[in-house]
Backbone as CSV, one residue per row, in Angstrom:
resi,resn,N_x,N_y,N_z,CA_x,CA_y,CA_z,C_x,C_y,C_z
1,MET,-9.410,-3.057,22.756,-8.619,-3.427,21.595,-9.326,-4.553,20.847
2,ASP,-9.359,-4.427,19.542,-9.986,-5.471,18.745,-8.938,-6.524,18.364
3,LEU,-9.396,-7.575,17.697,-8.527,-8.699,17.360,-7.430,-8.294,16.376
4,ALA,-7.743,-7.436,15.414,-6.748,-7.008,14.433,-5.603,-6.259,15.104
5,THR,-5.903,-5.463,16.113,-4.863,-4.727,16.824,-3.962,-5.675,17.606
6,VAL,-4.558,-6.664,18.247,-3.767,-7.644,18.992,-2.866,-8.433,18.048
7,ILE,-3.413,-8.858,16.911,-2.613,-9.591,15.932,-1.489,-8.708,15.395
8,PHE,-1.802,-7.434,15.132,-0.755,-6.516,14.661,0.381,-6.418,15.666
9,TRP,0.062,-6.239,16.944,1.120,-6.090,17.940,1.921,-7.377,18.094
10,LEU,1.280,-8.526,17.983,2.025,-9.785,18.049,2.978,-9.908,16.863
11,ILE,2.474,-9.611,15.667,3.317,-9.675,14.478,4.440,-8.651,14.561
12,ALA,4.133,-7.445,15.031,5.147,-6.386,15.121,6.245,-6.756,16.106
13,ILE,5.877,-7.346,17.230,6.894,-7.741,18.215,7.802,-8.825,17.653
14,VAL,7.199,-9.834,17.005,8.016,-10.896,16.397,8.901,-10.321,15.298
15,LEU,8.368,-9.377,14.514,9.142,-8.766,13.431,10.337,-7.999,13.977
16,VAL,10.129,-7.200,15.000,11.230,-6.407,15.557,12.275,-7.308,16.210
17,VAL,11.828,-8.320,16.943,12.781,-9.233,17.585,13.597,-9.989,16.541
18,SER,12.928,-10.474,15.496,13.677,-11.205,14.471,14.582,-10.273,13.655
19,ALA,14.180,-9.013,13.470,15.063,-8.058,12.799,16.306,-7.780,13.642
20,LEU,16.122,-7.699,14.951,17.286,-7.539,15.827,18.168,-8.779,15.783
21,LEU,17.562,-9.957,15.674,18.357,-11.180,15.569,19.148,-11.226,14.269
22,VAL,18.595,-10.651,13.212,19.320,-10.629,11.934,20.651,-9.906,12.092
23,VAL,20.654,-8.793,12.790,21.881,-8.011,12.905,22.730,-8.380,14.112
24,MET,22.179,-9.142,15.074,22.935,-9.438,16.282,23.437,-10.876,16.369
25,GLN,22.978,-11.754,15.507,23.427,-13.147,15.558,24.899,-13.251,15.198
26,ARG,25.607,-14.133,15.855,27.023,-14.335,15.574,27.210,-15.302,14.403
27,ASN,26.244,-16.146,14.140,26.312,-17.088,13.035,25.502,-16.528,11.875
28,ILE,26.121,-16.418,10.713,25.465,-15.765,9.591,24.317,-16.591,9.020
29,VAL,24.359,-17.894,9.174,23.245,-18.740,8.725,22.025,-18.497,9.603
30,HIS,22.237,-18.340,10.890,21.126,-18.022,11.791,20.549,-16.649,11.461
31,SER,21.402,-15.709,11.057,20.923,-14.393,10.633,20.042,-14.515,9.399
32,ALA,20.429,-15.347,8.457,19.632,-15.534,7.249,18.294,-16.200,7.572
33,LEU,18.285,-17.127,8.511,17.018,-17.754,8.906,16.111,-16.764,9.632
34,ALA,16.693,-15.884,10.425,15.884,-14.843,11.067,15.351,-13.858,10.035
35,LEU,16.086,-13.670,8.948,15.615,-12.807,7.869,14.363,-13.370,7.210
36,ILE,14.271,-14.687,7.110,13.063,-15.315,6.572,11.862,-15.020,7.475
37,VAL,12.075,-15.031,8.779,10.996,-14.700,9.718,10.582,-13.239,9.553
38,VAL,11.546,-12.348,9.325,11.226,-10.935,9.093,10.338,-10.796,7.867
39,PHE,10.691,-11.482,6.787,9.888,-11.414,5.566,8.486,-11.965,5.787
40,ALA,8.376,-13.050,6.535,7.061,-13.638,6.795,6.197,-12.711,7.648
41,MET,6.781,-12.071,8.641,6.014,-11.159,9.486,5.606,-9.900,8.713
42,ALA,6.457,-9.439,7.805,6.082,-8.296,6.968,4.896,-8.650,6.092
43,SER,4.848,-9.881,5.599,3.681,-10.290,4.805,2.434,-10.386,5.684
44,GLY,2.590,-10.721,6.945,1.455,-10.709,7.858,0.894,-9.314,8.049
45,ILE,1.758,-8.319,8.109,1.287,-6.938,8.215,0.576,-6.523,6.939
46,TYR,1.086,-6.964,5.790,0.396,-6.675,4.530,-0.990,-7.302,4.510
47,LEU,-1.117,-8.496,5.062,-2.442,-9.132,5.126,-3.390,-8.333,6.004
48,LEU,-2.885,-7.793,7.098,-3.729,-6.969,7.955,-4.170,-5.690,7.252
49,LEU,-3.393,-5.234,6.284,-3.735,-4.031,5.521,-4.600,-4.350,4.300
50,ASN,-5.057,-5.592,4.186,-5.870,-6.064,3.056,-5.136,-5.948,1.732
51,ALA,-3.840,-6.167,1.747,-3.027,-6.182,0.533,-2.552,-7.611,0.306
52,GLU,-3.485,-8.462,-0.108,-3.196,-9.887,-0.232,-2.134,-10.163,-1.286
53,PHE,-2.200,-9.454,-2.401,-1.247,-9.693,-3.480,0.184,-9.377,-3.031
54,ILE,0.364,-8.264,-2.350,1.702,-7.892,-1.880,2.186,-8.892,-0.832
55,ALA,1.286,-9.392,0.004,1.673,-10.392,0.999,2.129,-11.683,0.325
56,ILE,1.417,-12.099,-0.715,1.800,-13.314,-1.431,3.140,-13.116,-2.131
57,VAL,3.319,-11.960,-2.761,4.583,-11.678,-3.439,5.717,-11.605,-2.426
58,GLN,5.461,-11.043,-1.263,6.469,-10.965,-0.203,6.944,-12.363,0.187
59,ILE,6.014,-13.284,0.350,6.387,-14.652,0.717,7.112,-15.344,-0.435
60,LEU,6.550,-15.252,-1.640,7.140,-15.972,-2.771,8.507,-15.424,-3.160
61,ILE,8.612,-14.114,-3.300,9.846,-13.528,-3.799,10.901,-13.412,-2.704
62,TYR,10.550,-12.783,-1.602,11.571,-12.530,-0.592,11.851,-13.747,0.278
63,ALA,10.839,-14.267,0.942,11.082,-15.402,1.838,11.422,-16.654,1.045
64,GLY,10.805,-16.815,-0.123,11.055,-18.023,-0.894,12.306,-17.970,-1.723
65,ALA,12.516,-16.897,-2.449,13.611,-16.863,-3.408,14.858,-16.166,-2.866
66,VAL,14.709,-14.963,-2.362,15.885,-14.194,-1.942,16.572,-14.842,-0.746
67,ALA,15.807,-15.245,0.257,16.426,-15.847,1.442,17.068,-17.190,1.117
68,VAL,16.424,-17.981,0.272,17.025,-19.258,-0.126,18.283,-19.006,-0.949
69,LEU,18.248,-17.993,-1.808,19.443,-17.630,-2.574,20.577,-17.208,-1.650
70,VAL,20.265,-16.430,-0.625,21.287,-16.017,0.337,21.856,-17.234,1.055
71,LEU,20.993,-18.152,1.471,21.481,-19.353,2.159,22.351,-20.208,1.244
72,PHE,21.921,-20.405,-0.002,22.736,-21.178,-0.935,24.070,-20.482,-1.199
73,ALA,24.053,-19.168,-1.353,25.301,-18.440,-1.587,26.235,-18.562,-0.393
74,LEU,25.687,-18.498,0.802,26.521,-18.643,1.998,27.124,-20.035,2.084
75,MET,26.307,-21.031,1.818,26.793,-22.400,1.986,27.711,-22.836,0.844
76,LEU,27.520,-22.298,-0.345,28.357,-22.698,-1.467,29.672,-21.936,-1.536
77,THR,29.726,-20.733,-0.984,30.958,-19.951,-1.064,31.901,-20.209,0.101
78,ARG,31.443,-20.833,1.137,32.308,-21.134,2.283,33.081,-22.422,1.992
79,THR,34.404,-22.338,2.047,35.203,-23.535,1.821,35.378,-24.331,3.109
80,ASN,35.456,-23.645,4.225,35.550,-24.351,5.499,34.171,-24.399,6.148
81,ASN,34.094,-25.042,7.263,32.813,-25.124,7.976,32.396,-23.738,8.452
82,ILE,31.088,-23.540,8.544,30.568,-22.276,9.051,30.998,-22.161,10.512
83,GLN,31.711,-21.118,10.803,32.224,-20.938,12.152,31.144,-20.377,13.062
84,VAL,31.399,-20.481,14.340,30.451,-19.944,15.313,30.384,-18.429,15.196
85,ASN,31.507,-17.787,14.946,31.562,-16.335,14.846,31.771,-15.934,13.380
86,SER,30.828,-16.290,12.528,30.981,-15.989,11.108,30.381,-14.642,10.732
87,ASN,29.783,-13.944,11.675,29.178,-12.646,11.418,29.708,-11.657,12.458
88,PRO,30.959,-11.207,12.307,31.546,-10.365,13.356,30.902,-8.991,13.411
89,ASN,30.933,-8.403,14.598,30.399,-7.055,14.784,31.386,-6.031,14.259
90,ASN,30.840,-4.927,13.790,31.666,-3.813,13.375,32.159,-3.098,14.620
91,LYS,33.373,-2.620,14.562,33.951,-1.951,15.734,33.328,-0.578,15.977
92,ARG,32.654,-0.026,14.972,32.069,1.305,15.113,30.556,1.251,15.285
93,TRP,30.054,0.268,16.008,28.612,0.151,16.221,28.076,1.311,17.033
94,TRP,28.895,1.908,17.850,28.445,3.013,18.702,28.102,4.247,17.871
95,ILE,28.645,4.372,16.658,28.276,5.486,15.788,26.864,5.283,15.244
96,ALA,26.514,4.039,14.969,25.198,3.732,14.405,24.077,3.907,15.424
97,LEU,24.374,3.758,16.696,23.340,3.839,17.719,22.647,5.199,17.765
98,PRO,23.366,6.344,17.851,22.646,7.625,17.848,21.981,7.931,16.504
99,ILE,22.569,7.452,15.409,21.944,7.663,14.103,20.609,6.936,14.032
100,CYS,20.575,5.694,14.505,19.316,4.941,14.535,18.298,5.596,15.458
101,ALA,18.755,6.115,16.588,17.838,6.792,17.503,17.263,8.060,16.867
102,LEU,18.076,8.803,16.134,17.578,10.001,15.457,16.582,9.645,14.347
103,ILE,16.869,8.607,13.591,15.944,8.187,12.534,14.628,7.720,13.147
104,GLY,14.706,6.944,14.223,13.486,6.497,14.893,12.674,7.648,15.455
105,ALA,13.351,8.623,16.044,12.648,9.799,16.561,12.017,10.599,15.428
106,GLY,12.715,10.694,14.304,12.151,11.391,13.146,10.915,10.696,12.601
107,ILE,10.945,9.373,12.565,9.776,8.620,12.098,8.603,8.806,13.051
108,LEU,8.864,8.730,14.357,7.786,8.942,15.331,7.228,10.356,15.241
109,PHE,8.095,11.338,15.088,7.643,12.719,14.951,6.805,12.898,13.690
110,ALA,7.255,12.301,12.584,6.540,12.454,11.320,5.181,11.762,11.351
111,THR,5.088,10.619,12.011,3.806,9.918,12.037,2.818,10.541,13.011
112,THR,3.294,11.228,14.012,2.364,11.811,14.977,1.994,13.256,14.652
113,ASN,2.882,14.007,14.003,2.640,15.429,13.774,2.507,15.820,12.314
114,SER,2.460,14.869,11.425,2.435,15.195,9.996,1.060,15.687,9.564
115,PRO,1.006,16.755,8.761,-0.286,17.192,8.218,-0.781,16.255,7.114
116,HIS,0.096,15.364,6.646,-0.272,14.425,5.592,-0.668,13.062,6.140
117,ALA,-0.873,12.957,7.428,-1.243,11.676,8.021,-2.596,11.225,7.485
118,VAL,-2.720,9.933,7.312,-3.959,9.379,6.781,-4.974,9.290,7.911
119,ALA,-6.117,9.907,7.702,-7.167,9.861,8.709,-7.920,8.537,8.615
120,VAL,-8.274,8.014,9.752,-9.044,6.779,9.778,-10.492,7.113,9.472
121,GLN,-11.063,6.392,8.512,-12.445,6.653,8.145,-13.365,6.036,9.191
122,SER,-14.283,6.815,9.676,-15.148,6.340,10.755,-16.203,5.364,10.253
123,ASN,-16.567,5.439,8.975,-17.610,4.546,8.486,-17.060,3.201,8.029
124,GLY,-15.747,3.004,8.077,-15.150,1.728,7.714,-15.118,1.473,6.225
125,ALA,-15.293,2.502,5.410,-15.292,2.325,3.966,-13.866,2.112,3.468
126,SER,-13.731,1.269,2.472,-12.431,1.046,1.874,-12.404,1.657,0.485
127,GLN,-11.230,1.650,-0.139,-11.099,2.251,-1.448,-11.664,1.353,-2.545
128,LEU,-11.721,0.063,-2.314,-12.273,-0.873,-3.289,-13.714,-1.201,-2.928
129,PRO,-14.524,-1.519,-3.912,-15.885,-1.955,-3.584,-15.859,-3.214,-2.723
130,ALA,-16.949,-3.475,-2.057,-16.987,-4.592,-1.110,-16.908,-5.945,-1.808
131,ASN,-17.337,-6.026,-3.066,-17.371,-7.320,-3.724,-16.136,-7.616,-4.562
132,ILE,-15.071,-6.859,-4.420,-13.862,-7.075,-5.215,-12.648,-6.963,-4.307
133,ASN,-11.670,-7.849,-4.511,-10.443,-7.727,-3.730,-9.341,-7.170,-4.609
134,ASN,-8.215,-6.868,-4.018,-7.176,-6.183,-4.780,-6.482,-7.076,-5.796
135,VAL,-6.477,-8.392,-5.599,-5.884,-9.290,-6.588,-6.712,-9.266,-7.871
136,VAL,-8.033,-9.255,-7.733,-8.915,-9.167,-8.899,-8.720,-7.824,-9.590
137,ARG,-8.584,-6.767,-8.821,-8.403,-5.438,-9.412,-7.074,-5.339,-10.165
138,ILE,-6.027,-5.934,-9.635,-4.745,-5.946,-10.340,-4.877,-6.721,-11.646
139,GLY,-5.571,-7.841,-11.611,-5.813,-8.600,-12.834,-6.607,-7.810,-13.856
140,GLN,-7.594,-7.067,-13.392,-8.372,-6.236,-14.315,-7.523,-5.129,-14.921
141,LEU,-6.646,-4.534,-14.122,-5.772,-3.495,-14.656,-4.766,-4.054,-15.663
142,LEU,-4.306,-5.275,-15.413,-3.326,-5.862,-16.324,-3.941,-6.295,-17.654
143,TYR,-5.130,-6.902,-17.616,-5.647,-7.587,-18.799,-7.017,-7.111,-19.260
144,SER,-7.453,-5.941,-18.865,-8.788,-5.485,-19.218,-8.884,-5.156,-20.705
145,PRO,-9.817,-5.785,-21.423,-9.962,-5.450,-22.846,-10.778,-4.183,-23.072
146,THR,-11.541,-3.724,-22.059,-12.419,-2.575,-22.257,-11.754,-1.247,-21.927
147,SER,-10.887,-1.213,-20.943,-10.224,0.035,-20.577,-8.725,-0.115,-20.808
148,TYR,-7.991,0.946,-20.517,-6.539,0.868,-20.701,-5.991,-0.217,-19.811
149,SER,-5.210,-1.076,-20.398,-4.594,-2.134,-19.606,-3.084,-2.052,-19.740
150,TYR,-2.410,-2.742,-18.884,-0.957,-2.761,-18.868,-0.421,-3.997,-19.573
151,ILE,-1.175,-4.540,-20.508,-0.755,-5.766,-21.173,0.482,-5.537,-22.031
152,LEU,0.569,-4.405,-22.731,1.737,-4.145,-23.571,3.013,-3.984,-22.730
153,PRO,3.028,-3.166,-21.668,4.250,-3.119,-20.837,4.569,-4.466,-20.186
154,PHE,3.543,-5.230,-19.832,3.749,-6.548,-19.240,4.429,-7.478,-20.235
155,GLU,3.977,-7.470,-21.473,4.571,-8.317,-22.511,5.968,-7.840,-22.879
156,ILE,6.206,-6.532,-22.880,7.549,-6.015,-23.161,8.520,-6.457,-22.066
157,ALA,8.073,-6.417,-20.808,8.922,-6.873,-19.707,9.242,-8.355,-19.846
158,SER,8.267,-9.169,-20.267,8.540,-10.592,-20.448,9.500,-10.820,-21.608
159,LEU,9.413,-10.010,-22.653,10.349,-10.118,-23.771,11.766,-9.739,-23.342
160,VAL,11.898,-8.697,-22.536,13.218,-8.290,-22.032,13.809,-9.398,-21.167
161,LEU,12.999,-10.035,-20.319,13.489,-11.142,-19.500,13.905,-12.332,-20.354
162,LEU,13.157,-12.608,-21.413,13.519,-13.688,-22.322,14.854,-13.412,-23.002
163,VAL,15.063,-12.183,-23.456,16.343,-11.809,-24.083,17.478,-11.933,-23.077
164,ALA,17.234,-11.554,-21.822,18.275,-11.667,-20.790,18.623,-13.130,-20.527
165,ILE,17.633,-14.010,-20.504,17.901,-15.428,-20.277,18.684,-16.013,-21.439
166,VAL,18.278,-15.697,-22.660,18.993,-16.194,-23.840,20.415,-15.661,-23.856
167,GLY,20.600,-14.383,-23.510,21.938,-13.810,-23.435,22.795,-14.486,-22.381
168,ALA,22.231,-14.814,-21.236,22.990,-15.518,-20.196,23.384,-16.910,-20.648
169,ILE,22.509,-17.575,-21.385,22.842,-18.915,-21.895,23.956,-18.813,-22.925
170,VAL,23.890,-17.824,-23.818,24.918,-17.667,-24.836,26.266,-17.337,-24.198
171,ILE,26.269,-16.456,-23.204,27.518,-16.088,-22.544,28.071,-17.267,-21.729
172,GLY,27.203,-18.019,-21.092,27.652,-19.085,-20.207,27.964,-20.404,-20.880
173,ARG,27.634,-20.573,-22.124,27.882,-21.876,-22.765,29.361,-22.057,-23.062
174,GLU,29.751,-23.305,-23.100,31.131,-23.617,-23.417,31.295,-23.747,-24.918
175,ASP,32.419,-23.283,-25.437,32.674,-23.374,-26.885,33.378,-24.657,-27.245
């Protein structure tokens, strides 16, 4: 086993354990903190796949923004103290168990017997040239003056976000 495989298995074990903690913790704040660990471990897997941009976005958007938003929402909406049993179990958990087992078996079957499985290249070649990483390639696709770029859709999306922010300010202001 090489180092990347060992790192993958370590990250995968931490990811699965923390995902189980998200759904099994009795305290909902602890579940949200375990969710941050899940997001961080998912970004580690993205790094192992040489998808640096997606790993950075995973940390910034999910672990940084979404999890903090969930924690703030939990702490601001609770009028009393966070109880020890603030995340009760559903009484029908036994129905979910065989469904999860069937989905897991289907995923294992699909990854081992699929005709569309990705073959590992024996020469170690990647889809990008050796002197360019995917963050640079995304930048070239977004802002390239020589070939088709996504600058117009990017600017339209920023304009839509600006209109949404202005609309939220207009709706939320006091008269």
